[in-house]
N, C-alpha and C positions, 0 to 999 in steps of 0.2 A: 669746268671752274665753278659753274653754279652749282653743280652736284657736290663738290668739296664743300663749298659755302653752306649749302643746305645740311650737309652732313655736320659740319661744326656747329650749326644752330641747333640741331636736334640733339647733339651730344651735350651741349651747354644746357639746354632745357631739362634733359634727363639726369643732369648732375654728374655726367661722366666725362666731362671735358678735363683735360689736364689741368692742373692747377697753374694758376699764373703765379709766377715768382714775383712777389711784391718788392723784391731787393731786401737788402739788410734792414733789420728792425731799426726804428729810430733810437738814437742814444739817449738814455734817460739822463737828466742833468746830473752832473757830478754831486756827491753828497757834500753838504755844507762843511766847511772846514771845522775840525774840532779845535776849540780853544784850548791852549795849553792851560793846565791847571795853574791858578794864581797861588803861588806860595806866599802865605801871610806868616811872617815869623811869629812865634809865640811871644805873648806878653812876657815881659821880663818879670821874674818873681818880685813880689813886693819886697822892697829893701827894708831891712831891719832899721827902725829909727834910730838916730844917734842918741836921743836922750829920751827918757820917761817924763811925761808932763805930770804924772801923778803915780802914787803907789797905793795898792789896795790889798789889805790883809783880811782874809776871811778866816777867823779863828776855828770855826766849827769844821772847816774844810782843811785846816792846816795848810793854807796857800797864800802866797804872796805874789801879786800880779803887778807887773810894770805896765802902764798904760800910756798909749799914744794915740791921738785922735779919738778918744773915748773908747778904744779898744785894747784888751790885753795883747801885748806882743811877746811877753815872756811870762812864765808862771813857774813858780818854784814851790816845792813842798817844804814845810818849815817845822821846826820844834819850837814850842811856846814855853811860857812859865810853868813851873810844876803844878801849879793850880789854875788850870787854863780857863775854867768857866767863871764868867763874871768880870766886871771892870775892876781895875786895880783901884784900891781905895786907901792903901797906906803902905809905907815901907815895910818890907819883909813878908808881904802877903803872897808873894810868888805868882802873882797874877800879871798877865799882859794887859795893858790898858786897852780901853775901847773909846773911840771917838776921832776927832779930826785934829791932826797935829801937823808939824813940818819937820822934814829933815834937815837940821840946821848945822851940824858940824860932823867932821870925819877925824877918825883916829887911824892912821896907817900903820902904827906901832902897837895896836891893841894886843892884850893877852889872848883875845880870841881872834887872831890872825889880822882882821881888819874890821872896823865897826863904824857905823853911821848912826848918829844920836837922833833919837825921836824927841820932839819937844815937850814930852810929858814931864811934869804937870802943867797943863795949861791953866788959865785963870780959873775956869770952873772946878777943875781938880783941886786947886789950892784953897778955893772958898769952901769946898764940901768937906775936905780934910779939916779946916779950921773950925768948922761947925762940930765935927766930931771930936776935935782935940787930938788929932793925930798927924804925924808927918806923912805927906802924900808919897814920899819916896822919890825916885828919880833915876837917872842913868840907864834909862831904856834904850836899847840899841837894836839895830839890825846887824848881826855879826856872823863871822865864821867860826871855826873851831879851834879850841885851844890845842896846843902841841900834844897834851896827853890824851886827847880823844880824836885827834885829826885822822888817825888811821880808821876809825869807824866809817868815815865818808857818809853816804846816804843813810846808813844804818843808825845814825844818831837821832834821826826822825821816829824811831821806834817808840820813844817815849817822850814826854814833855819834861825838860830837865833844867831849863834856865830859870833865873830868878825873876823872870818878867820879860825878858828880851825875845827876840825873834831870830832863831839860829838857822843858818843854811850851811852847806859845805863850803869849803875855801874856794873852790872853782866857781861855784855859784855866787859867792861873795865878790870875786873878781869881776864877774859880769854886772853884778848890780852896782859896784863901785864905778864902772865905766859908764853905765846907762843913767845914773842918778846924779843930779847936780844938787848943791846945797840950796835950800829954799823950796825944794820940791815938796808938794803937800802929800801927806800920807793919811789915808782913812783906815781905821781898824774896826771891823765889824765883829760881832759876837760869832 
């Protein structure tokens, strides 16, 4: 017995002893649970405002913008008066006025589909015309297309053809009609 014990010690010292089974490896902790992804619904698209707070026309770009909260929410390409450069000074000059006005009345039975009146001439326009001894003109409108050119649709914008008005397609006029109330300010820039 001592002999077996000594033999075991010699084998252990020499590194020849049979390996001692340490038993099963300790279990590593289970992985942390993976949280299910949180599904955040997409933000709803910004709703189109019901009404424009103002209208901006930029003559040099041939654009009419409907404005809400200081930002355009609709933009339309337009045709202007046949002499588009410069401010309207008198009746018959075929210019679209420049300045600040108000959309002050509607005509659902207009010869040009539908129309919304621009309050030109304002007091400054009348005073300027009086000094020059001319009639300032009037009847400036945002309007659609007359029946004889209705089929041109957007092609009506290939040239400036009105007597000073701001022309859009009939479909666009329907949108503008819906978004613009009477009393809405309009600014017309060069």
